[in-house]
C-alpha positions in Angstrom: 159.6 166.3 145.7 157.7 165.4 148.8 154.5 165.8 147.1 155.8 163.0 145.1 157.2 161.2 147.9 153.7 161.6 149.5 151.5 160.9 146.5 153.7 157.6 145.7 152.9 156.3 149.8 149.3 157.0 149.1 149.7 154.4 146.6 151.1 152.1 148.4 148.5 152.5 151.4 146.1 152.2 148.7 147.0 149.2 147.4 148.0 147.6 150.9 143.9 148.1 152.1 142.5 146.9 148.4 141.8 143.2 149.2 142.6 140.1 146.1 140.6 137.3 144.8 143.1 135.0 143.0 141.2 132.6 140.4 143.3 129.7 140.3 142.7 127.7 136.2 145.5 125.7 135.6 143.5 124.4 132.5 142.7 127.8 131.1 144.9 127.5 127.4 142.1 128.7 125.2 138.6 129.3 125.1 137.6 125.6 124.9 135.5 123.8 128.1 134.0 126.4 130.6 137.7 127.5 132.1 137.0 131.1 130.3 133.5 132.3 130.7 133.8 130.2 134.3 137.4 132.5 135.1 135.9 135.8 133.6 132.8 135.8 135.3 134.5 135.1 138.9 137.0 137.9 138.4 134.1 140.3 137.4 131.8 139.5 139.5 135.2 139.8 142.4 135.4 143.4 140.8 132.2 144.8 141.8 133.1 143.3 144.9 135.7 145.3 145.4 138.5 143.2 145.2 141.5 143.1 142.6 141.0 140.0 140.6 143.7 138.4 139.3 143.7 135.4 136.7 146.3 132.7 136.6 146.6 130.2 134.3 148.0 127.6 132.1 151.5 129.3 130.3 149.9 128.1 127.1 147.3 130.8 127.6 148.0 133.4 124.9 148.2 136.9 125.7 146.0 137.7 122.8 142.8 136.2 124.8 143.5 138.2 127.9 140.5 140.4 128.9 141.4 144.1 129.5 141.3 145.2 132.9 141.8 141.9 134.6 144.9 141.1 135.0 146.7 137.6 134.2 149.0 135.8 134.8 150.1 132.2 132.1 152.1 130.2 134.5 150.9 126.2 135.0 152.8 123.7 132.2 150.4 120.9 134.0 145.9 120.6 133.7 143.7 119.6 135.7 144.7 115.9 135.1 148.4 116.1 135.8 149.1 116.0 132.0 151.9 118.4 130.7 150.6 121.1 128.2 154.0 121.8 127.0 154.5 121.3 123.1 156.1 118.6 121.8 159.4 118.5 119.0 158.2 116.5 115.7 160.4 113.5 117.0 158.8 113.7 120.2 155.4 113.4 118.1 156.3 110.7 116.4 157.3 108.6 119.4 154.3 109.6 120.8 152.1 108.4 118.3 154.3 104.8 118.3 153.6 104.3 121.8 150.4 105.3 121.6 149.5 102.6 118.4 151.9 100.1 119.4 149.9 96.5 119.2 151.6 92.9 120.3 154.1 92.1 117.5 154.2 88.5 119.6 154.2 85.0 117.0 151.9 84.1 118.3 149.5 87.1 117.5 150.8 86.9 114.0 150.1 83.6 113.3 146.7 84.2 114.1 146.5 87.5 112.7 147.9 85.9 109.3 145.3 83.2 109.9 142.4 85.0 110.2 143.1 87.5 107.4 143.4 84.1 104.9 140.1 82.8 106.2 138.4 86.4 105.8 140.1 86.1 102.2 138.1 82.8 101.0 135.2 84.2 102.4 135.3 87.0 100.4 136.1 85.0 97.2 133.0 82.9 97.9 130.8 85.7 97.6 132.4 87.6 94.8 133.6 84.9 92.3 130.2 82.1 93.2 131.7 80.0 90.3 134.8 79.1 92.2 133.4 78.0 95.5 133.8 74.5 94.6 137.5 75.1 93.8 137.7 77.0 97.5 136.1 74.5 99.0 138.3 72.1 98.1 141.4 74.1 99.0 140.1 74.7 102.4 139.3 70.8 102.9 142.3 70.0 102.0 144.4 72.9 104.5 141.8 71.6 107.1 143.4 67.7 105.9 146.8 68.9 105.9 146.8 70.3 109.3 145.2 67.3 111.0 147.8 65.3 109.9 150.6 67.8 111.2 149.1 67.2 114.6 148.9 63.3 114.2 152.5 63.8 113.0 153.4 65.8 116.3 151.5 63.5 118.3 153.6 60.4 117.4 157.0 62.4 117.8 156.0 61.5 121.8 156.3 58.4 121.5 160.3 59.0 120.4 162.5 57.9 123.5 163.7 61.2 125.3 161.0 62.9 124.0 159.7 64.5 127.1 163.3 65.4 127.9 164.2 67.3 125.4 160.6 69.0 124.5 160.8 70.1 128.2 164.6 71.5 128.0 163.2 73.2 124.4 160.3 74.8 126.3 163.0 76.0 129.3 164.8 77.6 126.6 162.5 78.9 124.9 160.5 80.2 128.3 164.1 82.0 128.9 164.3 83.7 125.3 160.8 85.1 125.9 161.2 86.5 128.9 164.7 88.4 128.3 162.8 89.6 124.7 160.3 91.1 127.1 162.5 92.6 129.6 164.3 94.4 126.7 161.0 95.8 125.3 159.9 97.0 128.8 163.1 98.6 128.7 163.0 99.9 125.1 159.6 101.5 125.7 160.4 102.9 129.3 163.5 105.1 127.2 161.1 105.9 124.6 158.7 107.2 127.2 161.3 108.9 129.2 162.2 110.9 125.9 158.5 112.2 125.1 157.9 113.4 128.4 159.0 116.9 129.5 159.6 117.3 133.1 157.6 120.0 133.7 156.6 121.9 137.2 154.3 120.1 138.9 150.8 121.7 139.6 151.4 122.4 143.7 155.0 123.7 143.0 153.9 125.9 140.4 151.5 127.2 142.7 153.4 127.7 145.6 155.6 129.7 143.3 152.7 132.2 142.3 151.5 132.8 145.5 155.0 133.6 146.8 155.7 136.0 143.6 152.0 137.9 144.4 153.0 137.8 148.6 149.7 136.6 149.1 148.6 137.4 152.8 145.9 136.7 155.0 143.4 138.8 153.3 143.4 137.7 149.9 141.3 134.8 148.6 142.3 132.0 146.2 139.5 130.6 144.2 140.0 127.3 142.2 136.7 125.8 140.2 138.5 122.6 138.1 141.2 120.5 139.7 141.8 116.5 140.6 141.6 114.6 143.7 145.7 113.8 143.6 145.7 117.8 143.3 143.5 118.2 146.3 145.9 115.9 148.1 148.5 117.9 146.9 146.8 121.4 148.3 146.3 119.7 151.6 149.7 119.1 152.2 151.3 122.1 150.8 148.9 124.1 153.6 149.0 121.8 155.9 152.9 123.2 157.0 151.7 126.7 156.1 151.2 129.1 159.5 147.3 129.0 160.0 146.4 132.6 160.3 148.9 133.8 157.8 146.9 131.3 155.2 144.6 133.2 152.8 140.9 132.2 152.5 140.9 129.3 149.6 137.5 128.5 147.7 137.8 124.8 145.8 135.3 123.9 144.1 134.6 120.2 143.4 132.8 119.3 140.1 132.2 115.4 139.9 130.6 112.8 141.2 132.0 110.9 143.9 131.2 107.9 141.6 132.9 109.4 138.8 136.1 107.1 137.5 138.3 109.8 138.1 137.1 110.1 141.9 137.1 106.3 142.7 140.4 105.2 141.0 142.2 108.7 142.3 145.7 108.0 143.3 147.0 108.8 146.8 144.6 108.7 149.7 140.9 109.9 147.8 138.6 112.2 147.8 136.7 110.7 151.9 140.3 110.9 153.6 141.6 113.8 152.1 138.4 116.0 152.9 138.2 114.0 156.8 142.1 115.4 156.9 140.7 119.2 155.8 138.6 118.6 159.0 140.7 117.3 161.1 143.7 119.8 160.5 140.8 122.5 161.3 141.8 124.0 157.9 138.0 123.7 157.3 136.2 126.0 157.5 139.0 128.5 159.2 140.9 128.7 155.8 139.3 126.6 153.4 135.9 125.7 152.5 134.2 123.9 149.6 131.6 124.0 147.0 130.2 122.1 144.1 127.1 122.9 141.5 124.3 120.8 142.0 121.9 120.1 145.5 122.7 116.1 144.2 126.6 116.4 144.3 126.2 118.7 147.7 124.6 115.8 149.2 126.3 113.1 148.0 130.0 114.7 149.2 128.3 115.9 152.4 128.2 112.1 153.4 131.9 111.4 152.5 133.4 113.5 156.0 132.2 116.3 158.6 132.6 119.0 155.3 129.7 120.8 154.2 129.8 121.6 151.0 128.1 124.8 149.5 126.6 124.8 146.1 127.3 127.2 143.7 126.8 127.9 139.7 129.3 127.3 137.1 129.2 130.9 135.6 129.4 132.9 132.5 128.8 136.2 130.8 124.9 136.5 131.1 125.3 139.6 129.4 125.8 137.7 126.2 122.5 136.0 126.3 120.7 138.8 127.5 122.1 140.8 124.5 120.9 137.8 122.3 117.0 138.2 124.3 116.7 142.0 123.2 118.0 141.8 119.8 115.2 138.8 119.2 112.3 141.2 120.9 113.0 143.9 119.0 112.9 141.8 115.7 109.8 140.6 116.7 109.8 136.9 116.6 107.1 135.9 118.1 106.6 132.4 116.2 110.3 131.2 116.4 110.0 128.0 118.5 112.0 127.6 121.9 114.9 126.1 122.1 116.2 124.4 124.6 119.6 123.1 124.8 122.2 120.5 126.5 125.5 121.6 126.2 129.0 119.7 128.2 129.6 117.0 129.7 127.2 113.0 129.9 127.2 113.0 133.4 125.2 111.6 135.5 124.7 114.1 138.2 124.0 116.7 135.8 120.9 114.6 134.7 121.8 113.2 130.9 119.9 110.1 132.0 116.4 111.8 131.7 117.2 113.4 127.9 115.1 109.9 126.9 112.1 110.7 129.1 112.2 114.4 128.3 112.0 113.5 125.3 109.3 111.2 125.4 107.2 113.8 127.7 107.3 116.8 125.4 106.6 115.1 122.0 103.1 115.3 121.0 102.6 118.7 122.8 105.5 120.5 121.9 108.4 118.5 119.5 105.7 117.8 116.6 103.7 121.1 117.3 107.7 122.6 117.2 106.8 124.9 119.8 110.0 123.4 121.5 113.2 122.3 119.5 115.4 120.0 121.3 119.7 120.6 120.7 121.8 118.2 122.7 125.6 119.0 122.3 127.2 115.9 125.0 130.7 115.5 124.7 131.7 111.7 126.2 134.5 111.4 128.3 136.8 108.2 127.5 139.2 107.5 130.4 142.2 105.6 129.0 143.7 103.1 131.5 147.5 103.3 131.3 148.7 100.1 130.1 151.8 98.4 131.6 154.2 96.8 129.3 
C-alpha cells in the first residue's frame, strides 16, 4: 500500500517537472492546407526537446486523424477567419444559399434586364436567320419610334396645369414606398442571417477555457502559427489582464504581408498599434515573441514597431521526402528530370511574381531539354467583401 502511494506521488512529481508545448491551431479540421503538417511537425520537434506536446485543434478535427503519440484536443468552433465551423442543417444551408445568391429585384433593374434579353434575342435571330433580317430591322425601327412617341407625349404632359404639383406629390409618395420596402427588405435579410448564423464560442473564449482546463503554468509554452489580426488583438487584451509572472511563454507566428488586404482591412486597432501595445505593456519579449517565415516579412514587420520578429520556417515532416529520395536512388532513376514545385497561396512575399522570370531564364537550357520540369499549383484567395443591405 505504501509502495503504491509513493509510486503515485512519484508520477505526479515527474508530471509536474515536464514542461508542455501547446500548439494552438483552431483551423485544423482535416488534412487540407499547411495546418496538419505544421502542427504535427512542431509537436514532434517539441517532443525531441523533452516537452510534452499537445495540439488544440478545431472541434471538427476527427479523432481518426489523431497522431498516436501526441495528445490532441478538438475544441475550437471558429477558424482563423473568425467564421463559425459548426455544420448547418438543411434549412440553414438553403437560407445561406439564398442570401449568397440574392439579386437586386428592383423594378428598374428588372426592366433593364428584360430589355437586354430582348436585344440579345434580336441580335441572335439576325445572325441565325438571315432571311428575316429585314423584317427584324423594321420591327426594331418601329419599337424605337414608339418609344420616342411615348417620350414626346410625356413631355407634353408637363404643360397641363398642376402637372408639376401632381408629379411632385407622386414622387414623394413613391419615395416613401421605396424607402419602406428597403427597410422591410433590410430587416427581412437580417432575420434570415440570424437564423443562418450559429452562436459559437469566440476564439479567445475557447482559448481561455482550454488553458484553464490544462492548468497552464509559467513553465509551459504556447505556439500559435495561424491567426487573424483581430484574433491577435483579442490575445493582447486577454494577456493584458493576467498576472505577468504567471503567464506561459507565447510564440505567435504572423504569416501574411502587412499590405495583404486581410491585414490592412482588419477590424480593430490594426497590426501596427497592436504590436506597439504588446511592446508598451512589456509582454514582449518576456512573455510573447513573434515570428514570420521569410526575411522580407521580418523586415516589413520590424518597420512597424520596436518589436523584432524572428524568422522560422513553416515545417513539414521531411522524413516523407527523404523516403522518396531514397526510393529514387534505389531505383537508379538517373535520367529523370529535376522537378521544381511551387505550392500554396499566390502571395507576393512568397515570390510568385518572379515565376515568369524563372521560366524565361530556364527555358532554353533546362525546360526545352527536359532537364527541369516545373509544377505550379497556385491558390488564389479571393476576399469577398461583406455586402451591406
